[in-house]
C-alpha positions in Angstrom: 10.7 16.5 -5.2 12.0 19.4 -7.2 15.0 18.5 -9.2 18.1 19.2 -7.1 16.3 21.6 -4.7 15.1 19.3 -2.0 11.5 18.6 -0.9 8.6 20.7 -2.2 6.7 22.5 0.6 3.3 21.1 1.5 1.8 24.6 1.1 3.0 24.7 -2.6 1.3 21.3 -3.2 -1.9 22.5 -1.6 -1.8 25.6 -3.8 -1.5 23.5 -6.9 -4.2 21.1 -5.7 -6.7 24.0 -5.3 -6.5 25.0 -9.0 -9.7 23.9 -10.7 -8.6 23.8 -14.3 -6.7 20.5 -15.0 -4.2 22.1 -17.4 -3.3 24.9 -15.0 -3.1 22.5 -12.1 -0.7 20.3 -14.1 1.4 23.3 -15.1 1.6 24.3 -11.4 2.9 20.8 -10.4 5.4 20.9 -13.4 6.7 24.2 -12.2 7.2 22.9 -8.7 9.4 20.1 -9.9 11.3 22.2 -12.3 9.9 20.8 -15.5 10.0 23.4 -18.3 6.6 24.6 -19.6 5.9 24.1 -23.3 4.4 26.9 -25.4 1.0 25.4 -25.1 0.9 25.1 -21.3 -0.2 28.2 -19.4 1.9 29.3 -16.5 0.2 28.6 -13.2 0.4 31.1 -10.3 2.5 29.5 -7.6 3.9 32.7 -6.2 1.9 32.3 -3.0 3.2 28.8 -2.6 6.9 29.8 -3.1 6.8 33.1 -1.2 9.4 33.4 1.5 6.8 33.3 4.3 5.1 30.2 2.9 8.4 28.3 2.6 9.1 29.0 6.3 5.8 27.7 7.5 5.7 24.6 5.3 8.3 22.4 7.1 6.4 22.9 10.4 3.1 21.9 8.8 4.7 18.9 7.1 6.3 17.8 10.3 3.1 18.2 12.3 1.0 15.8 10.2 3.1 12.7 10.8 3.4 13.4 14.5 -0.4 13.6 14.8 -0.8 10.1 13.2 2.2 8.6 14.9 1.3 5.2 16.4 -2.2 5.1 14.9 -2.2 1.8 13.1 -5.0 2.7 10.7 -3.2 5.9 9.7 0.2 4.3 9.2 -1.0 1.1 7.6 -3.9 1.7 5.2 -6.3 -1.2 4.6 -5.2 -3.6 1.8 -6.8 -3.1 -1.5 -7.8 -6.7 -1.9 -10.4 -8.6 0.0 -9.8 -10.1 3.4 -10.9 -13.7 2.5 -9.8 -16.2 0.0 -11.8 -19.4 -0.7 -10.2 -22.1 -2.9 -9.7 -25.8 -3.5 -6.6 -27.6 -2.6 -4.8 -29.1 -5.6 -1.9 -30.7 -3.9 -0.4 -31.1 -0.4 3.3 -31.8 -0.2 6.2 -31.4 2.3 8.4 -28.4 2.0 12.2 -28.3 2.4 11.9 -27.4 6.1 9.4 -30.2 6.8 6.3 -28.2 6.9 3.3 -29.0 4.7 2.9 -26.9 1.5 -0.5 -26.5 0.0 -1.0 -25.6 -3.7 -4.3 -24.0 -4.4 -6.4 -23.5 -7.6 -4.8 -20.6 -9.4 -1.2 -21.6 -8.5 -1.0 -20.0 -5.1 1.3 -21.9 -2.7 0.9 -21.6 1.1 3.0 -23.2 3.9 1.4 -24.4 7.1 3.2 -23.8 10.3 1.9 -27.0 11.9 1.3 -30.3 10.2 -2.2 -31.5 9.2 -2.4 -35.2 8.3 -6.0 -34.9 7.3 -5.6 -32.1 4.7 -5.8 -33.6 1.2 -6.2 -32.7 -2.4 -9.8 -31.6 -3.3 -10.5 -30.1 0.2 -12.2 -26.7 0.3 -10.4 -24.1 2.4 -10.6 -20.4 3.3 -7.7 -18.1 4.1 -8.3 -14.9 6.0 -6.2 -12.1 7.3 -5.3 -12.3 11.0 -3.4 -10.0 13.4 -0.1 -8.5 12.7 -0.1 -9.3 9.0 -0.5 -13.1 9.5 -3.0 -15.4 7.8 -5.2 -18.3 9.0 -6.4 -21.2 6.9 -9.7 -22.9 7.8 -10.5 -26.3 6.4 -14.0 -27.6 5.7 -13.5 -30.0 8.6 -13.1 -27.0 11.0 -9.4 -27.1 11.6 -7.4 -23.8 11.7 -3.8 -23.4 10.7 -1.5 -20.4 10.7 -0.1 -20.1 7.1 2.2 -17.8 5.0 2.2 -17.5 1.3 5.2 -18.7 -0.7 4.0 -17.7 -4.1 
């Protein structure tokens, strides 16, 4: 955002992004946010991006992009940067404050099971994978599956 002037038009950002020279591109972005240029930085041409006609078109273009992706899960929720599977060894199984089983894994992660498992014990190998709607499923080596959530 420009300092005290509201949002920067998308067309202005696109103009800066199209500049090939890194120093000129940075100067263009600096000018958009109101950062004063130093003597060593060349002034980048952003006249086209800040022209009255461009400013009038930018809000419509900026508003159209979110509407086109509205409701598309992949567009609104990008894939997580980490892997979708965790394999570890159980260090400890203990009851939590609310009576659910808490599992401490190698590396210090702590997960809480939604349902009890009397057979889960220290030393068991488990895998945890992502499931629907941001939930996680723990699979034991014995083939049991539990819905879990991470505590730490």
